[in-house]
N, C-alpha and C positions, 0 to 999 in steps of 0.2 A: 567494579565492572559496570559498564553502562548497559542499560536495557533498551532494546529496540523491538518494535513490532513492524513487520514488513507487509506492505500492501501491494498486491499485484493485480492489475486489471487490463483486460482487453475489451474493445468495444463491440466486436462482432463474434458470432459463433465460428466464423471461418478463421479467426486469428487464434494464436496459440500462446499460452503463458510461458512456455519453455524459454523463450528469449529473455524474459525478465528474471528467471530463477537465479541467474548468476549473482544478483545483488544480495541474495541471502549469504552466499559464501563471502562476498566482499565485505559485508557488514561484520560477519564473524572474524574475518581476517583483520578488520580494523579494531577489534577488541570488544565488540558488542555481544551480549547474550541475547539471543533471539527468543523473546517470550511468546511470540505468535506470528504465524504467517496467514494472511487473509487473501484468498484467491477469488477473483470475480470476473464474470463475463457480462458486462453491462455498459451502457453509455455513460460517459462522465458527466453529461448534462442532467442526468437523473439524480434526484436527492434520495430516492428510496432504494438504496443499494444495501441489501442485508449484511454483506461482509464489511462494508465501510461502517455501517451503524454498529456492528458488533465490535469492530476495532475501536471505535470511539468509546463505547461502553467499557471495554476492557482496559483502555489506556489509563495508566497510573501517573501521578505527578513525578516528573523527572525522566520519564521514558520518552523516547523519540520514535517518530514514524519514518520509515525508510521506504521510498518508492523510486522507481526508475527515473521518472520525471514528475514535475508538479501536476502536469495534465493527467496523470494516472489517478490522482486523487480527485481533481475537479476540472470541469470544463466551463464553469460559471464565468460569465464576462467579468473583466476587471472593473473595479469601481473607478469612476473618473472624478 
């Protein structure tokens, strides 16, 4: 069985994480064991996000990170 950690993030206090919760079920249905779910309300441009840092610390070799979109993990500009 493959192991995944799910990262859910919204940018503002007015937004809700509920819309992203379905990816947990989708990952399970795809055969992943969910080792952790990390929920955060913070800007993607900030590097000091406690839940993202906890996810990175918890991540083990061979595990995957699941997020709704890549911009949920980071808003950093692309390298050119």
